Structure formats: structure tokens, C-alpha cells
N, C-alpha and C positions, 0 to 999 in steps of 0.2 A: 699691499696692505687688507686689511680687514676691516669692516666696516659690521656695525652693528645697529639695528632696529629695535627701538627701545622699547618694550614689550612685556618685560618679562622679569622685570627686579626680583632680589630680596630685600624685606627688612624683618629683621629679629628685634626684639626689645625682649631684656631680659632673657624666658626662657620659652616666649611665644614669637610667633612664629606670624607677621599679620600682613602677607604679603598677597594675599586674595585680597584684601580689603584698601590696598594701596593706590590712587590714581596716578598721583604722582608724585614723586619726589626728586628731591635736589641735593645733593650734599657739594657744600659750601668747605674751601682750606683755604687759607691766607695769613700773613704775617703781615707786623705790624710795619709798616714805613718809618724808621727813625730817622732824624734832621739831625748829619753827624760834618753839618757845614764848619767850615773855622775860618777865621780873619786869613787873608789871602787865597781863598777860593773863590776861582773864578763862576764857578757851579754848584749847585747845590748838589752834596752828597748824600745818599743814602746808603743806610745798614737794616738788615734785617731783624728784626723784635723776636719779640711775643709771636707766640702761632694761636689761631684761632680757627676752629671748624664747628657747622653743624650741619644739621636736616631740616631742610623745609618737607612739612610731607602732608598732603591730602587723602583720608583715606573717605572712602564711602562707609560711612556710618553705621553701624549694625551695634547694638544691645543686649545678644545674647550672651550666654556668660565662655569668657576665654574666649569674647569676640574683642574691639576696638574699645569703645565704652568699659567693659570692665576694666582691660588692660589697662587704658589712660587715667581712665580714674583715682586707679590703686598706685600711681607711683607721681602723681603731680608734687613738684619740689621735691622731691627726690632724685636722690641719682641712679640709674642704671645700667648695664651693659647693651648694650647696640652695635649688630652688628649690619652692615650694606651691600649684598654688591651687585652684581649692573644686572646679572642674569639670573636665574633661578636654579644654578647648576653649580658642580662640584666650584669651587675656584682652581684657579688654573693664570697662566701666564697671560690669556687672556679675558680671563674674568676675577681680577680680585677683589681679594675677600677688604674691605676694608671698619675698622672696629673700635670697639672703643666709649670713656665711660660717656654720657650726657647727663642733661638735668630735661628736667621738663618743667617749665615754668607755667603751663597751663592750658588748660585742654576744654574749649568750650563743650561741651555733648550735646546741643543743638542751639542753628541756626541756618537763617536762610531766607528763603522768599515762597510765596504760595506756589508746590508744581515743581519747584525742584528738587532732586535729588538731593535727601537729607546726608552733607557730608563735617566733614573734622579735620579744620585742618589746625597742624600744629608746626611747635618750633620743637627741638632737640637741641640745647647748647650744650657745649665741651663741658666735661668739668673733668679733664685729663687728656691725656694726649692719642690720637686721633692713628692707629698703626695700620700700613697696608700690607696683603701677605698673599705671595699665589701657589703659595705653596699645597699641593693638593690635598683637598678634606673628602 
């Protein structure tokens, strides 16, 4: 069994690799649970429905050209391609590549308290299917 210390994830939005700014990243993937229970059933019967996924990311904010704020500001309200890997190395069977189209609903450029490191927390919402690929890149 291979274990992994989560310390070098990869996140790319469009053509911009933002991995160096990521403090935390969580990819979620789930299906709706639909009730298919009918008369005569003694227990609830569930059926999988539409899938949904998203990425919660906290960035260390940077206002330089090509960095966090410039990238996010340009894609709020738009759909863009996204790629996530558990490690910032080539994809393999032990480092799958997750890709899909996301929509950025909001990207707060400034938030925090006095003395805090300036962060930007966003939610990337699914705007298409999520693919999982283990082919070497």
C-alpha cells in the first residue's frame, strides 16, 4: 500500500499553473441520491442520479501579472478548463490527472484580519463532466 503526504498538489486553470500559490485544495465528487421507493417496499430504495463535483481552493494571494488575482479576476462568471493532480509530477496510476470544465462564481481579491497572510478562497463548480486519467503525461 502506497501512502502519500499531501504537500505538492498541482492546479492549473486554463493555461495558468497556480500550484505554487495553493495552500489547500479539495476535490469533491458525488452523485445525487434519488428515492426509487415504491408501494410494497419495506425499505427505502436509492438510485444514483446526476453527478456533481467541485474544487475548494485557498490561495496565498498574489497581485502580480499572471498570478492568482490576475488569473481569477479574468475568469469570474466564465467557464474554463481545470486540471488537478495529487502531486505535481507526471500522471501515472498512482498520480491520476483529474480534468474538467469549471465555472468560477466568485473570487474575493481581499479578505482577512489584521496581521493575517492575505488569502483568496474560491469554489470551482462543475460545468461539465470530470475525467480521471492515469496515462503518463
